[in-house]
C-alpha positions in Angstrom: 23.9 48.8 61.5 23.6 45.2 61.4 20.8 43.8 59.0 19.2 40.2 59.5 20.4 38.2 56.4 18.9 34.8 57.1 17.3 32.6 59.6 17.3 28.9 59.3 16.0 26.0 61.8 17.5 22.8 62.8 16.3 20.2 64.9 19.3 19.8 67.2 19.6 21.7 70.8 21.2 24.8 71.1 25.0 23.9 71.8 24.7 20.8 69.9 24.1 23.7 66.7 26.4 26.3 67.9 29.4 23.2 68.4 28.6 23.0 64.4 28.3 26.2 63.1 31.9 26.9 64.8 33.3 23.6 62.7 31.3 25.3 59.6 33.5 28.4 59.9 36.4 27.1 59.9 35.7 25.2 56.6 33.9 28.1 54.9 36.1 29.6 51.8 34.1 33.0 52.7 34.6 33.4 56.4 38.2 35.0 57.1 38.1 35.2 60.7 35.4 34.2 63.4 35.3 33.5 67.5 32.9 32.3 69.9 31.2 35.4 72.5 31.8 35.4 75.8 28.2 35.1 75.8 28.3 31.6 74.6 25.6 31.9 72.1 26.9 33.3 69.3 29.9 33.9 66.7 31.5 37.2 65.5 32.8 36.7 62.2 34.4 38.1 59.1 34.1 37.5 55.7 35.9 38.2 52.5 33.9 40.8 50.3 33.4 42.2 46.8 32.9 45.5 45.4 29.3 45.1 46.6 29.3 42.7 48.8 28.7 41.9 52.7 31.2 41.2 55.1 31.4 43.5 58.4 30.4 42.4 61.9 28.9 39.4 61.0 27.5 37.5 63.7 25.9 33.8 63.5 23.3 33.6 66.9 21.9 30.2 68.0 18.8 30.6 69.6 16.4 27.7 71.3 12.8 27.6 69.5 11.0 26.6 72.6 11.2 22.9 71.4 14.4 20.6 71.0 14.9 22.6 68.1 17.2 25.8 67.2 17.4 28.4 65.2 20.1 29.9 63.3 20.0 33.6 62.7 22.9 35.8 60.4 23.2 39.3 60.5 25.8 41.7 59.7 26.2 45.5 57.6 27.4 46.0 54.6 30.7 46.8 53.3 30.0 50.4 51.5 31.8 51.2 48.4 31.5 53.0 45.2 30.2 50.3 43.5 28.2 48.2 46.6 24.7 47.7 45.6 21.4 45.6 47.1 21.8 42.9 44.2 25.7 42.4 45.3 25.0 42.2 49.1 22.0 39.9 48.6 24.1 37.9 46.3 26.6 37.4 48.9 24.5 36.9 51.7 22.8 33.7 49.7 25.9 32.7 49.5 27.2 32.9 53.2 23.6 31.0 54.2 24.3 28.3 51.2 28.4 27.7 52.0 26.9 27.2 56.3 24.3 25.2 55.2 26.6 23.0 53.4 28.8 23.0 55.9 26.8 22.2 58.8 24.0 19.0 57.2 26.6 16.7 56.9 26.7 16.7 60.6 23.4 17.2 61.6 23.0 14.4 60.0 25.7 12.1 61.6 24.0 13.1 64.6 20.6 11.8 63.4 22.7 8.2 62.1 25.3 8.3 65.2 24.4 9.0 69.6 28.2 9.5 69.8 28.3 13.0 68.2 25.2 13.8 70.1 27.2 13.2 73.7 30.0 14.5 72.5 28.9 17.8 71.8 27.3 17.8 75.2 31.2 17.3 76.7 32.0 20.2 74.5 29.2 22.1 75.8 30.2 21.9 79.3 34.1 22.1 78.8 32.9 25.9 77.1 30.4 26.6 81.0 33.4 26.0 83.1 35.8 28.6 81.0 32.3 30.8 81.0 32.4 30.0 85.1 36.1 30.4 85.3 35.8 33.9 83.2 33.0 35.5 84.9 32.0 36.2 88.5 28.9 37.3 90.8 24.8 37.0 88.7 27.0 36.1 85.6 28.9 33.2 87.0 26.0 31.8 88.9 23.9 31.7 85.5 26.2 30.0 84.3 26.6 27.2 86.9 23.0 27.3 86.6 23.4 26.3 83.0 25.9 23.6 84.1 23.8 22.2 86.3 20.7 21.7 83.8 22.9 20.8 80.7 24.8 17.9 82.8 21.9 16.7 84.6 20.5 16.1 81.1 23.7 14.1 79.3 24.3 12.4 82.6 20.2 10.8 82.5 20.5 10.4 78.6 23.7 8.1 79.2 22.4 6.1 82.2 19.4 5.7 81.1 20.0 4.1 77.6 24.1 4.2 77.2 25.4 2.6 79.6 22.9 -0.6 79.8 24.2 -1.3 76.5 28.1 0.1 77.6 27.7 -2.8 80.7 25.7 -5.6 78.3 28.3 -5.3 75.2 30.8 -4.1 76.3 32.5 -4.2 79.5 30.0 -4.0 82.9 33.1 -2.6 85.0 32.9 0.0 82.8 29.6 0.8 83.0 29.4 0.5 86.5 32.4 3.0 87.2 31.2 5.6 84.6 28.0 5.2 86.6 30.0 6.0 90.0 31.8 8.8 88.3 28.7 10.6 87.5 27.5 10.2 91.2 30.8 12.5 92.0 30.0 14.4 89.6 26.4 15.2 90.9 27.9 15.5 94.7 29.9 18.4 93.0 28.1 20.0 91.5 25.5 20.0 94.5 28.6 21.7 96.3 28.9 24.4 93.4 25.1 25.3 93.7 25.2 25.4 97.6 28.2 27.8 97.6 27.6 31.9 96.0 29.9 32.2 93.1 32.5 34.6 95.2 32.5 32.7 98.4 35.5 31.2 99.5 35.3 27.9 98.7 33.6 28.0 95.4 37.0 28.4 93.6 38.0 24.9 95.1 34.9 23.3 94.5 35.0 24.0 90.8 38.6 22.9 90.4 37.4 19.6 92.2 34.2 19.4 89.3 36.6 20.1 86.1 38.9 17.8 87.1 36.4 15.2 87.4 34.6 15.8 84.7 37.7 15.8 82.6 38.2 12.6 83.6 35.6 10.9 83.1 35.2 12.5 79.4 38.4 11.2 78.6 37.7 7.9 79.4 34.5 8.0 77.9 35.4 9.4 74.8 38.9 6.9 74.2 37.6 3.8 75.5 34.1 3.4 76.2 32.2 5.2 73.2 34.7 3.7 70.4 34.1 0.2 71.9 30.5 1.0 72.1 29.8 2.1 68.0 32.0 -1.4 66.8 29.9 -3.4 69.3 26.6 -2.3 67.9 26.8 -1.7 64.3 24.9 1.2 62.5 21.4 0.1 62.8 21.5 0.1 66.4 23.7 2.8 66.3 21.1 4.7 64.8 18.0 3.7 66.6 19.8 4.9 69.7 20.4 8.1 68.3 16.2 8.3 67.7 16.2 7.1 71.6 18.7 9.8 73.0 16.8 12.1 70.9 13.6 11.4 72.2 14.5 11.2 75.7 16.4 14.7 75.5 12.9 16.0 74.3 11.4 14.9 77.5 14.4 15.8 79.4 14.6 19.7 78.3 10.9 20.0 78.7 11.5 18.9 82.6 14.2 21.2 82.6 12.3 24.6 81.1 9.6 24.0 83.3 10.2 22.3 86.6 6.9 22.4 88.3 5.3 20.2 86.0 8.5 17.8 86.3 7.9 17.6 89.6 3.7 17.0 89.7 4.3 14.1 87.1 6.9 12.8 89.6 5.1 12.8 92.8 2.0 11.0 90.5 4.4 8.2 89.5 6.3 9.0 86.8 9.6 8.9 88.5 8.6 4.7 88.8 8.2 5.1 85.2 11.3 6.3 84.3 13.7 4.6 86.2 11.9 1.1 84.7 13.3 2.0 81.9 16.9 1.1 83.1 17.2 -2.1 84.7 18.8 -1.7 88.1 22.3 -3.4 87.5 22.5 -6.7 90.0 25.3 -6.0 92.9 28.1 -7.6 93.2 28.9 -10.0 95.8 30.5 -9.2 98.4 34.3 -10.7 98.9 36.0 -9.2 102.2 37.0 -11.0 104.7 35.6 -10.6 108.4 37.3 -7.2 109.8 40.0 -7.7 112.9 40.9 -5.4 115.5 44.1 -4.8 114.0 45.6 -1.8 112.0 44.5 -2.4 107.7 47.1 -3.7 105.4 47.7 -1.6 102.5 45.5 -1.8 99.6 46.5 -3.3 96.8 44.7 -0.8 94.0 45.3 -4.5 91.7 42.9 -6.6 93.6 40.2 -3.8 93.5 38.2 -1.8 90.6 38.0 1.5 90.8 34.5 2.3 91.3 35.0 0.9 94.4 38.2 2.4 95.2 36.4 6.1 94.9 33.5 4.8 96.8 35.7 3.8 99.8 37.7 7.1 99.1 34.4 9.2 99.6 33.5 7.1 102.8 37.1 7.6 103.8 36.9 11.5 103.6 40.2 11.8 101.2 40.4 15.2 99.2 40.8 14.9 95.7 39.5 11.9 95.0 37.6 12.0 91.9 40.8 12.6 89.5 43.0 10.2 90.9 44.1 7.1 89.8 44.3 3.7 91.1 47.5 3.7 92.8 46.8 6.9 94.3 43.4 6.4 95.6 44.9 2.8 97.3 47.7 4.9 98.7 44.9 8.0 100.0 42.7 5.7 101.6 45.6 3.7 103.6 47.0 6.7 104.7 43.3 8.0 105.8 42.0 4.7 107.4 
């Protein structure tokens, strides 16, 4: 019978702590194997053992503690042998706890100083939920979709309030604008997923579109936007940004847990306050020539920004536009027109 070995509180969102725990498992000298459970909230693992130690059917469970923190609880069964003793089992449990804490704590400290790690953990959680949605059905799939929508809603608001304004000011305004356009495309796809029942025809196609669009977005952020922003801001400003993200995440998570209260505060004026934290981006002057009653010429992708091509593709009803290259978008828009 499994017994609880230890619990430890962390000031981290559950998905982030779970990600760090998986990374820690790979480094622990006492862990011989581990895997993430299908439920997505626990790690099943085995440990090496002595004649007097623990090590069978080990489970590390991550749960929200009701705020923006999490609780990591490890349980297991003793390997009963000739020399098995309560003292030996307790010593082995203490060893696992100290090793796990030592492996996780550096990542926690990095999060306190570097918001990029926090945002990347959100990406990993979304990828895990994509896999869970694809492998499940019925009520389980519907619940995973709800978790995905909630998680991405919080993540996108964090980036739009705090990250993209800095990205636009410090790195590249066009890159920030394109990222916001891709967020809107993601919201459109998620809304379509929510409208469909999990086993309804068209759900899998809609899921494929959302996954492709978000994977493309994540690649651009982690491969270019985040590294450039981190190098531009420096350690002190990154630490400040981490504090801002943690504070806003706590606020947004509270709203996700109690949407009725969030709706009430929005109706009393909080919406205008939150939106004021992100100043509106000035609209770009249009450079289109006067339309003529002639067939349109082919679009040159080099003459347009990708964000504009994405918006035109959406209006033209182009299928699969969210993960197309600029050249593919231009060609598809020309055909549609």
